[in-house]
N, C-alpha and C positions, 0 to 999 in steps of 0.2 A: 385444402392446400395451404401451406405456410406462406408462399409468395406466388405472385403471378409474374408472367414475363413482363419486363419493364416496358416493352413497346405496347403491350395490351392494356396496361393500367392507365386510366384517364385521371391524371392528378388534378386537373383544374377544379372539378367540383369538390374534391377532397380538401384542397388548399383553401377554397372558399369557406368550407366548414371550420377549418382551423382558424381562419381569420375572423370568423364570426365569434369565436370563443376568445381569441387572444388579441384581436386587432391586427392590422397589417404589419405593425412593427414587431409583433410577436411571432412572425413566421419568416424564416430565412429560406429562400429558394433560388437565388441567383447563383450560378455555378461558381463564380469567382469568390463569393462569400462562403460557400459551403466548404471550400478548401480548409478553412480554419478547423473544421470539425472532422476531418477525415482520419484522424488518429488520436490516440491519447499519448501518454508518456513513452509508450513503446512505439517509437516512430518508424521502426522497420516495416511495420504492416500498415497499409493505408487503403481506405475505401471511402469514397465520397457518399454520404447519405443522400436520399432523394429530397428530403425536406428536414429542416431543423425547426423545432418549436420552442418558445421561451415562456413557459407559464410562470405565474407569480403566486398562485394560490393552490390549495388542495383541490378545490372544485374545478379549476381550470385543468389540472393534471387529469382528473377523473374524466372530464369531458373529452379531452384529447385521446385518452386511452379507449374510451367508448367508440370514438370514431375509428380508431385503428382496429378494434375488435369487430366493428360492423363490416369493415372492408377486408378483414384478414390481413392487415398490414403489420409486419414485424416492427417492433419498436425497441429502442435501446435508451436507457437513462444514462445521463452523463452529468457530472458535477463540474469540477475545475479542470478535468482532463489531465490530472497528474499521475494517474494509475500507470503501473509499469508492467502489467501482464496482458494488456489488450482487452481489458474488461469492458471498456467503452468503445471498442472498435466497431464502427458501423458495418452492416452487411449491405449488399446491393438491394436497392429498392426499399429501403427502410426509412422510418421516421426516427430522428434522434430527439429525445426529450431532454433538453438541457435545463437543469434546475439552478443555474448560477444566479438568476434574478430572485430566487426565493431565499433571501438573506436576512430575514427578520429574526431577532431574538424575542420570542413571544412572551416569555415570562421568566422571572428570576425569583426563586424561593430559597433564600439563604438559610432560613431556620430549618428547613427540611433538606437542605443541601441538594437542590435540583434546579435545572435550567431547561426550558423548552425552546427549541430552535427549529427553524426551517432548514432544509437540507443544503441550501447554498451558503449557509454561514461558514466562514473560514474557521478552521480548527483553532487558531491562535486567538480569535476574537472572543471565544468563550472565557479563556483565562483572563484576557484583558478586561472583560466585563466585570469579573468577580474578584480580581486580585486586590482591589482596594479595600475589600472587606475581609481579606485574609484567606481567600479560597483560590482554587485552581482546578483545571481540568487535566487529568493525568495523561491520557494517551497523547503522545507528541511525536508524530512522524517527522522525519527530517524536512519534509515539505510543508510543515504546519503553518507557515506564513501564507500559503496559497491553496493548500488542499482543503476540500470542503467536508463538512460533517457527513453529508449524504454519501459521499464517496468512501469515507472512513467506515461507515456502517456497511456499505455494500461489500467492501473488501476485508472487513474486520481488521483494520489497521492497528499497528502496534506503535513502536517508538522507543526512545531511549529509556523511558521509565516503565516499560511493560514488564521488566524483570520482577519488580516488587509489586506493582500495582495492576498488572494485567493489561490486556488489549481492549479494543473498543467494546466487545461484548460484555465485559465486566463493568462497564460504565453506562450502559443503556438500560434504562428502566422500562421504557415503553415507546411505542411507535404508532403513529397514524400512517396507514399505508393505503395505496391505491392498488388493488389487485388487477391482474391482466384483463379482466372483463369490465373494469372501470368502477367497481364497487369501492367504497371507502370503509375501511375497517380499522378499529383500534385494537392493538394487541399489547400485552404487558400492562403497565399502569404507572402509578405514582410511587409505589413502594417496591423494595427489592424482591419480595417473595409474593407471587400471585398464584392462586389455585389454577388447576387445569394444565393443559399441555404448555410447554415453554415455547410458544410460537415466536417470541422475541428472539430467543436463542437460535431458532431455526432460520429466522429471517436475516439476522446479522451475519454477514459473510456469504450470503446467497448470491451475491454479485449481480443483482438485478434480474435474476431469473424467476423470482416469485412475486415481483411487483416493485413499486416505487415508494420509498419512505418520503412523506411530505411534512411530518412533524416528528421530532425526536426529543424524548425526555432523557436528559443526561444527569448522571450523578457527578457532583463536584466534591472535592476534598478540601479539608482545612490544611492550610500551609503548615509545614513542619516548623517546630520551634527553632531548630538549628540545621544548617546544611553546610556540608564541606565537600569540595571536589579535589581529588588527588589525581595527579598525572605522573605515571611511572614510565620511564623509557628503558628499553631492553636491547640487548645486542642480538638476540635471537627471537623469532616468532614463537618457538616452542616454550621458551621461558615465560613469555607473557601468557601463553595459553595455560601453562601449568599454574600460574598465579590465579587465573580465573577459577579453576577447579578448587584450589586450596582455600580461596576466600570463602566460597560457598560451603566447603566442607567444614570450615571453622564456625559455621552457624551464623555467618554474617550475610544478610540479604541487602545488598546496596540498592539505592533508589534507581541507579543505572550503572551499567558496566560495559564500556565500549572499547573496541580494539581497532587499531589502524596499522597497516604495514608501511614500509618505507616509501613505496610508490605513492600511497595516499597522503602520507605526511608532507611530502614535497609538493604534491599537487595543490593542497590547500594552502600551504605557505606561499606558493607562487601566486595564488589568486586572492586570498583574503589576508595574508600577512599577519597572522596572530602573533608571530614572534615568540610563541610559547612552545611550539613543537620542535624538538631538536632534529635537524635535518639528517644527521648521521645515524639516528636510531633505526634499528631494524624494525621495531614495533613500539607502539605506545599503548598504554592502558589508561583509560579514563574511568575513575570510580567515584560515584557520588554517594555519600553517606548522609542520611537524613533521619530525623527523629528528635528525641529529647536531647538537650545539650550534653548531659552526662553520657548518654548512649553514643552520641556522635564522637565525643572526645575519645572514648575507649576504643571504638571501632576504627577510627582514623589511625590510631597508633598500631592496632593489630594488622590492618591492611598494609600499612607501610612496612611492617616487619616481614609479612609474607612476601611482598614484592622484592624486598632486599634479599631475603633468603633465596629467592629464585633467580637472583642475578640482576635485579634492576640497578641501573647506574645512578639514577637520580630520582628523587621524589619531590614533586612540587605540590603544594596544597593551597587552597583558597577558600575562605569562608565568606568574604564580602561579595555582594551580588555582582558588582562590575567585573571583578576578576573571574568569578565563576562563569559568567556569560562568555568572557573572553576565551576561557579554556574550552568551552563547548562550541564556540563559534566555528572552528575548523571542522569538527565532526559533523555539525549540521550542514556545512557547505560541501561535504565530501563528494556527493554525487555531481553537483554542479561543477566542482573543480575538475572532476575527471574528464569533463568535456574539453578541457584545455590540453589534455594529454594526447588525444587522437581525434580524427574526424568523427568517429562513432564509438559507442561502447554498448555492450549488451550485459545487463545485470540480471543475476539470478537471486533466489530467495529461499534457499534450502535451510532446514533446521537439523541440528545434530545434538546428541547428548554432549554435555560440556566435557566429559572425560575423553571424548573422541577428537577434541579440537586439534591437538598436536598432530595426530595421524592424518586427519582430513586435510589440514593445511599443507602437509607434506605432499599428499596426493594431488591437491590442486596445483601445486608448483610443478609436479611431474607432468600433469596435463598441459600446463603452460609450455613446458619444454617440448613435449611431444608434438603439439599442434603448432607451436611457433607463434603464439599470441600472448602478449603480456597481460597478466591478470593482477589487478589491484584488489586488495582485501580490506574492507571496512565493514564492521558488523557489530550486532548486539551480542557481545561475547557472553554476557551473563546467562542468557537463555539459549545460547547456541544458534542464534539466527544469523546465518551467513549472508553476505551480500557481495559475492565476487563480481567484479566489473571486468569484463573481457574487452580489451581495447582492440579496435579493428577499423578498417576503412571500407565502408559499404560500397564505395564506387569500384572496388576491385571485384572482378567477376568471381562468383562462388564463395566470397568471404562470409556472407551472412549464413549460408548453409553450414560452413565449417564451424563458425562461431556457435551456431545453434547446437551443433554436435558436441562441442566442448561443454556448453551449458547443460545439455542432456546428460553427459557423463557425470557432471558434478551432482546433478539431482539424483541420479541412480546411486552414486556413492553415498549421498545422504541417507537414502532409504536403506542401503545395505548395512549401515552402522546403527540402524535403529531410529532414524530421523524421519523427516517429512519433506515433501517437495515445495511447501510454501509455509512461511511463518506469518506474513502480513501483506504480501503483494497480491495474493489471490491466484487463481488458476487462469481465468480468462480464456483468451484464444491461444496464449503462448504455451501453457504447460498441460493442456488437456490430454495430449497424447501420452503423458507420463502417469496419468492416474492409474492405469492398470499395473504399473510397477509398485503401487502402494496399496491398491484395493483389489479384491477379487471381483469376478464378474457379478456375483450375487450382491456384494457390497454396492457396486455401482448401480445395479438394477433397483436396489432398495432406495437409493438416493433419487433415482428417476421417478419412483412412485410419488415421493414428496413433491417433486417438481410438477408432475402431471396433475396433482390435486389442485395446486394453485394456478397452474399454467397449462390447461389441457390442450389448447391450440398451438402451444409452443411459440407464441408471439413475443413473449418477454425475453429479450436478450438471447435469441437463438444462437446456437453454435458455440456457446461458452461452457466452460467447466468440464463437460463430459467428452470423451474421445469420439472421433469419427473414424471411418476406415482409412482416411489419409494419414500419412506419417507427418511428423513435424517438418522434416526436410522438404517434403512435397508441398506442404502448405506454404512454407517460406518462399519456395521457388515460384509458386503460382501467384502469391501476393506481390512479389517483386515484378513479375512479368506484367501483371495487371496494372501496377502503379506506373511502370515504364510506358504503358500504352495510353495513359490518361493525359489529356491535354492540360498543360500547365498555364497559369495566368501570371 
């Protein structure tokens, strides 16, 4: 059995065992304290865990997992809780293993361009640690000042610079993991190419269903000789989208290429006041060119020409660090700024071929008109990773279910044009019912074989990634009813 009835499980002796491993301060069990952990960044779904544990070492994680294995208790790993797909959403009667206190940078090897960190280390800390020596860590989600490396590994996070440098999996050399039976295993290594099966590649992006990463060996990169950021503003979204395709077609691979529509532009200017984004623009395109100075100079000119040819009104460029950061500031704050537009928003994470951008954005606008919900678009334009933010009020009866329907239509649209239902946020609890739209029954069964090898009892993050008989709408309704019945403190 995966779980027992909550009334039948005697938690007292189990909690005492956790406390013997972690100390009393390492175990959270008071109901009012558990509220903090009842959801991740996808706040529409909530479930209070039975117990939260706060390990600091690999050995402590292993001992906690062994206790869970002994009593057949489902467990879920959680980092900073910034995930947007419900990947760290607890289930009833579970143990939540929070790695946020595992925040040591264990070693820095500049000569071999690698860093070993614990999973609770914040993404931006890695670059801060090595930037003085001229290095940086490339994956940079918008939440990089708070999201943890362990969570990035679980969801295979991307970011602004994933267009040229790849997502998390391209920068993880090796992992120390605790498997669902409590064993400690090393996979990958200190070098990019290792013999045998690519278990590191399987584990990154597995969303905690194969175990918990407790040490992560990351690849760091040498900072570019020259960097320039261009901001182009357009009177139509289609013109900005065409510029994206034309830049890549010209053989230019920017370090990052991001797009924001008018709703997003005004939201970030209201909140962070960069005074860089023209409020009357229908869309802006941010393009970062990096490399040798001669290469950057040539590509900067070519990108500007392409944007102007497609109808850009103005081109702003910046090469100094302070101004570059200012241009990026609004884009990095876009999700937070959207919270100022409505009581709630629901964000999706589909991927499409770049050439389909104009068509798909038109279709998203049509869905906005059809369902009556405003949709803000801010996304990684260079690799076609869309982040439509559907604005709504969750206190309105039936609004969440309707908004989920809109999100589902957007994901199905992405698949129809040759894309994917996730680029970096993962599947989690949110998008698992759309997996059959992208994969056949045999495909999904094959994935389950891998999961069962690592996780035969199904204790590690159950109910995530793979579809269940419930539809998304039913799951949302059940979650809302359950949350409304929970006593609040």
